[in-house]
N, C-alpha and C positions, 0 to 999 in steps of 0.2 A: 908439315909438308909445305912445299913451295908450289905455287900454281902459276903457270905461264899464261900469258894472254893469248887469245885466239889469233890476233894479228899484232904485228909490231906497232907500237904507239898506242894501243888500246889498253885500258886497265883490265886486270884479270877479273873474271867473274867468280867470286868466292861462294855465292849463295848455293849454286848446284852442288858444290863439294860439301858445304855445311849440311845440306839436306841429306846427301849420301851418308855422311858420317853419322848423323842422328838416326837415320833409318837402319843402317848396318850395325851400329853399336849403341843400342839403347842404353841410356844412362851415362854415355860419355860426357865429359865436361870440357868445354872449349876454354883453354887457359889463356891463349893469346890470339889476336887477330890484327895483322898489319897489312900493308899494301898488297903483298902477294904471298903471305905466310900465315898458315893456321897451325896452332898447336893444340893437341887434345890429350886429355888423360882418359885412358881406356882401361878399366879395371876388370871387366867381365869376359875378356877374350884372351886366348893365348897369342903370343907373337906370331906364330905360324898362321893362325886364322886372320889376324890383322893384315899381314903381308899378302896373304892369298887374296883377300877381298880388294885391297888397294891396288895391287899389281894387276889383277884381272880387270879392273875398271879404270886404269890410269889414262887410257887414251880412247876409250870407247870401242876398241876393236874386239873386245871379248863378248860384248852383249849388245843387241840392238836396242835394249831398253835402258842402257846406261843413262844416268841423269846429266852427264857432262860430256857429250861426244866430241866437242871441239877443243877440249883443254888437255894439256899434258901435265902430269904431276912428276915431281921428284920427291923421293922419300927423305924424310927428316925425322925418323923415329928414334 
Protein backbone atom coordinates (compact mmCIF):
# COMPACT_ATOMS: atom_id res chain seq x y z
CA UNK A 1 0.00 0.00 0.00
CA UNK A 2 1.10 3.55 -0.62
CA UNK A 3 0.73 6.19 2.06
CA UNK A 4 0.34 9.86 1.27
CA UNK A 5 1.78 12.50 3.56
CA UNK A 6 -0.54 14.60 5.70
CA UNK A 7 0.71 17.76 3.95
CA UNK A 8 2.61 18.39 0.75
CA UNK A 9 6.35 18.40 1.36
CA UNK A 10 6.11 16.32 4.53
CA UNK A 11 7.30 12.72 4.69
CA UNK A 12 4.55 10.13 5.13
CA UNK A 13 4.09 8.66 8.60
CA UNK A 14 4.38 4.90 8.17
CA UNK A 15 4.40 3.91 11.85
CA UNK A 16 0.64 4.31 12.47
CA UNK A 17 -0.09 2.16 9.43
CA UNK A 18 2.40 -0.47 10.55
CA UNK A 19 0.75 -0.57 13.97
CA UNK A 20 -2.69 -0.93 12.36
CA UNK A 21 -1.52 -3.81 10.17
CA UNK A 22 0.14 -5.65 13.07
CA UNK A 23 -2.94 -5.20 15.27
CA UNK A 24 -5.51 -6.05 12.59
CA UNK A 25 -3.60 -8.96 11.04
CA UNK A 26 -1.62 -10.79 13.75
CA UNK A 27 1.23 -12.74 12.23
CA UNK A 28 1.46 -10.58 9.10
CA UNK A 29 4.97 -10.16 7.73
CA UNK A 30 6.25 -6.85 6.40
CA UNK A 31 8.12 -7.66 3.18
CA UNK A 32 9.10 -4.16 2.07
CA UNK A 33 9.28 -0.65 3.50
CA UNK A 34 10.20 2.27 1.28
CA UNK A 35 9.62 6.03 1.45
CA UNK A 36 5.83 5.84 1.09
CA UNK A 37 5.17 2.16 0.37
CA UNK A 38 4.57 -0.82 2.64
CA UNK A 39 4.15 -4.39 1.45
CA UNK A 40 2.81 -7.16 3.68
CA UNK A 41 2.27 -10.88 3.48
CA UNK A 42 -1.02 -11.75 5.18
CA UNK A 43 -1.80 -15.45 5.35
CA UNK A 44 -4.52 -15.68 7.97
CA UNK A 45 -7.33 -13.57 6.43
CA UNK A 46 -9.48 -13.68 3.34
CA UNK A 47 -9.08 -10.95 0.72
CA UNK A 48 -12.58 -9.73 1.55
CA UNK A 49 -11.62 -9.23 5.21
CA UNK A 50 -8.35 -7.50 4.29
CA UNK A 51 -10.06 -5.03 1.96
CA UNK A 52 -12.90 -4.48 4.44
CA UNK A 53 -10.52 -3.43 7.22
CA UNK A 54 -8.17 -1.38 5.05
CA UNK A 55 -10.92 0.50 3.22
CA UNK A 56 -12.85 1.14 6.45
CA UNK A 57 -9.76 2.76 7.97
CA UNK A 58 -8.09 4.35 4.97
CA UNK A 59 -8.85 7.98 5.83
CA UNK A 60 -10.11 7.89 9.38
CA UNK A 61 -13.72 8.58 8.46
CA UNK A 62 -15.01 5.15 9.47
CA UNK A 63 -13.91 5.24 13.08
CA UNK A 64 -13.08 7.81 15.73
CA UNK A 65 -10.40 5.49 17.09
CA UNK A 66 -8.53 4.89 13.85
CA UNK A 67 -4.76 4.97 14.40
CA UNK A 68 -4.08 7.18 11.37
CA UNK A 69 -6.75 9.87 10.99
CA UNK A 70 -4.71 12.27 8.86
CA UNK A 71 -3.43 9.90 6.22
CA UNK A 72 -4.89 8.50 3.03
CA UNK A 73 -4.07 5.10 1.64
CA UNK A 74 -4.18 3.70 -1.84
CA UNK A 75 -4.49 -0.04 -2.18
CA UNK A 76 -1.65 -2.04 -3.65
CA UNK A 77 -2.56 -5.61 -2.80
